[in-house]
N, C-alpha and C positions, 0 to 999 in steps of 0.2 A: 112572145110579147110584141106588140105593135108599136112602133115608134115613129113620131112625126118630128121633123125639124122645122122651125120657124125662124125666118130672118126678115129683118126690117124690110129691105128692098134690095134686089139684085140688078143694080144698073150701073155698077162700076166695079173695077178690079183694085182691091185695096186689101190691107191686112185682115179685115174682118171676113172677106170673101174667100181669102186663103184659108181661113179657120173653118168656113162652112164647107169648103172643099175637103178638108181633113175629116170632119164629121160625116160627110157623104161617103168617104171611103170607110169609115168606122161603122156606119149603119147603112150600107148600101140598098137595102130594102125600104128605107124610110123616105117617103116623099117629103120634099122641101115646099113650105108655104112661104110666099113672099108677096108683099103689096104690089110690087113692079118687077118686072123681069125683062132684060135686054140680053139675050144670048150672046151677040156680038161683043157687048161691052165686058161681060164677064169672062168669056172664053171657056175653054175646057178645064176640068171635067164638069163644071156646073152647066155648060151650054146645052148638054145633052142629057141632063139629069131630069127626073120626074118632078117638075116644079109646078105647083099650083098657084095661079095669081088671083088676086083679089079684083074687083070690079074697077079699081083704079086704073087698070091696064086699058081700059076703053075710054079714059078721059083723053080730050085733045091736047096734042103738044106735050104730053108728060114727059117725054125724054129730054126737052129742052126746059120745061117750066115745072119739074117735079117739086121743087122748093116752093113754089107759089101755092101748092095744093096742101100746104103744112097742116091745116086743121082737120083735113079729112083722114089723115092715116089711122088715128085711134079708131075710128068707125070701120075702116076697112079691115084692120087686124082683127078686130071683133066679129066680123063676118065670116071668118073661117070656120067650117064645120069640121070639128075634130073628134066627134063622136066615134067611139070604137077604138081609140087609141089608149095605150096603157102608159106610155111615157112620152111627155112633150119636152123637147129640148129646144128652148128659145135662144136664139143668138142676137143679142139685143144692145143697142146703144140708145134705143128710143121707143119703138112701138112694140116689138115682137113679144116682149114679155107680157103685154096686155091681152093676149089671146083668152077666149073663152075655154076653160079647162073642164073637160068632162067630168062627171061625177066618178071618183074612184082612181082617176088618173094621177100621176105624179108629174109635177112640173119642175124642171131644172132649169135655171136660167144662167147661161154664160153672158156676163154682163161686161161690156167694154167701158162703160161709164154710165152713170144716171144722165138723163137727157141734157146733154152739154148747153145748148141754146137756151133751155128753159131754167136750168140751175145757175148759170153764169153768164146771164144775158148782156149785162153791162160790158163784161170783158169780151164777150164774143162779138158784139157789134161796134165797139168803139173804133175799130179800124176799118168798118165797112162805109160804104158811101150812101147809106140810107139817109134821107132827109128826115127832118124833125118829125113830121106828121106820120111818116112810115115807121119811124121807130116807136112813137107812142102807141100806134095801132098795133105793132108787133108786141109790145109790153103787156098790153091787155090780153093778147092771145096766149102769151107765154105764162102769165098768171094762171089762166085756165089749164094750160098744158101741165104746169108743176102739180096742180091738184090732181089731175087725171094720172100723172106719173106715180104719185104716192099711192093713190086708190088701186092702180093696177098692180102695184108691188105686192099687194095683199093675196095675189092669186099665185104667187111663186112659192113652192115648197122649199127649195134650196137655191141659194144664189152662189155662183162661183164668179169670183172677181179675176181680171186679167193681170192685176198689180196690187201691190199692198196700198198704193195710193187710191186706187178705185175701191178697195175694200173699205177704206176710211170714208170715201164719198158715199158708198152705199149705206154706211152706219149713220152718216149725217143726214143724208136725204130720206132714207126709208126707216131708220131705226132698226135695221136688220144686220145680223152678222152674215159673213160669208166665207167660203173657202177660197184660197187663192191657188189657181192653176195658170201658169204662164202659157201664153199662146205658143204654137209650135213653130220652130224655125226649120226650114229645109236647108239643113247644112250640107247635104250631099251634092247640092246644086253649085256649090263653090269648091275651088281648089287653091289652098293656100300656097304661098312660097313664090309668086310672081314678083319680079323686080318692079317696083312701083314706078309709075310716070310722075311728072312734076305738075299735078293738079289736085286740088281739094274737089270734093263731090258732094252734091246734094241730090237725093232721090225723094221727091214730095210731089203731092199736089200742091199747086200754087194758090193757096188761100192765105187770106191775111193772117189768120191766127196761127199759121205755121211759122210765121216770123223768118221767112226766108230773107226778108229785107236785111236782116242783121248779117247773113252770110254775105250777101251782095255787097252791102256797104264795106264790111271788113276787108273782104278780098280786093275790093276797088282800091281801098286806102292802101293796102300792103303792095299792091301791083302784083298780086298773087293769082295764078290761074284757077278759076273756078269753073266747073261744068255743072249746070243745073239741069237735071232730068225730071221731066214732069210737065203738066200743063195745068191751067186754071185760070180763075178769074182775076188773079193778080199779076199775071204775066206781063201785061203792058206797063203797069206802074213799076215793076221791077226793072223792065228793060230801060226804063227812063232814067233810073239812078245807076245802072250799071256802067262800069268803065270797060276798056277794050280787053281786059284780061277775063271777063266773064262770058261764057257762052251759054245759050239756051238751047239744049238739044231736043226739047220737047218730049213727047212720049216715045219710049223705046220698047222694043220686045223684051221679053224675059232674058233670053240669051244675051242681048246687047246689054241689058242692065248688069247682068252677071260679070260680063267682060270688064264694064266700066268699074264696078266695085272692086274687082280683083286687081285692077290697074292703078287705082287712086292712091294718093299719098295718105289720105285720111278721109273719112266720110264726116260730114257736119249735119248735126240734128239741131237746129237753132231755136226751136219752140218747145212749148210745154206739151208732152205727150202722155196719153193714157198708159202706154206700154213702151213703144219705140222698137219696132221690129227691125228697121234698117241697121241700128248699131250692132245687133248681134248677126245680121247677114255679113257685114263688114268684118266682124270678128271672125266668122266662118271662112272668110276669104283671107284671113291673116292680116287684116288692115285694122288699124287703130280707128278710134272715133273722137269726135269733139262734140260734146253735148251740153245743153242748158241743163243745170244740175237740180232738177226739180221733177215731180211726177213720176211716172213709170221708170225712167232711166235709172233711177236710184235702186231699182231691183237687177238692173242688166249692165250697168256700166261701173267698173271698179276704178275709181280715179287714181291714175298713175299706174295702173296694172292692165286695163284694157282700153284705156283711152284717157282723155282729159275733160274734166267739167268745168264750165264757167258759170258763175253764180248771179252776174247781173245781166239783164237783156239789153246790151249795149254793144255797138260795133267794136268798141275799144276792148271790152271784156273778151269777146269772141276772138279777136285779133291776137290777144295776149295768150289765148288757150291755143291758137294756130301756131305761134311761135314755139310754145312749149312742146307741142306734139311732134314738131319737126326737129327739136333739139336733141332728141334721144332715139335710140334704137329699139325697135319693137320685135319680140320673139313671135313670129307667125304662127308656130305651132301651139304656143301656149295660149294665144287669142283663139285659135281653132278650138282647143280643148275647153275653154270657157263656153263657147258658143254651143257645144255639143251637149252641155247641161240643159239646154233649151229645145233639144230635138223633138221631132214628132213622136217618136218612141216613148220619150219621157212624157209628152203631153198625153198621149193615149193612156199610159198606165195611171197617171194621176187623175185624169177626167174620169175614166172608168171607175177608179176607187171611190170617187165622190158620189157617182151615180149609183154604184152598188149600195154604198151606205144610206143614201136616200130611200132607196127602194126597200132595204132592210128595215129602216124606221117605219116605213109605210105599213109593212107586213106586221110589225109589231103593235102598230096603232089598231090595226084590223083584228 
């Protein structure tokens, strides 16, 4: 059986790219199709994988201005020639699920979310710096993208959602049911039991919708030490509101991030996440989390058991949760046992079970 993996774009190293790396290990002979590919940005093992790129790779300045080419991605992903493949696995939060599927092939989509900026446009841009004209122009484009998003969902034989909340969004947006298979956590990367240092930790891209400003403001008001790992468009604005107890570490290597997670008092996830990988990484290191109580974390954080949830997106609510997480003692080995339920081995087993079922139903139809 010939398998192809399709991903939106490989130009950053995030949670979705970690999933693609696991899929690459599961299907080592399968080529990866992506609209854009920056080997230096994604790192190994994807940097040396068999990656087929679209014509967008020849566009000028795409590394810096890839967001400006937004209307082109549907056409780029449709340009992939997948004839001869029996199983198409798309890894998609936007475009990849829109590939042309050869006659007789089965298309399984691992969906991180329906296209966020198209379906939640107002919430996505309300904290951006777009002027009125740019917002209205973007609104027109988003209307077209929503229509494309719905049409392209018809080419998927089986949806797999990364969380219960994403399964709900797939149902609302596409009118489709989906299986839920949680993304894999590299639990072996972390060692629980280290004595924590006196700082809270954020590990995230610094984009406005991540709500890192809540953590910065809360820790500034509490005069609590906070280390922010990551970079992004919001960094300058965050530095302006940060007090002397907040440190911006920028991007760090994976080993450096591992050490920071193992050493922190607690990890903070202040925004609404589709799944939320970092809370489970913190648990794998034996550290509790403080997270906004909505979205994907409702599948991964047990309030009062593996961390503390706060339910109002305000610095005061987050500060109260930080006080709560430091007021009790946490069992590092119990936290680790919770994270192990989301290991790569568990992901492989559940993902392959859905794929086999999809293939079995296909054979039945034939």
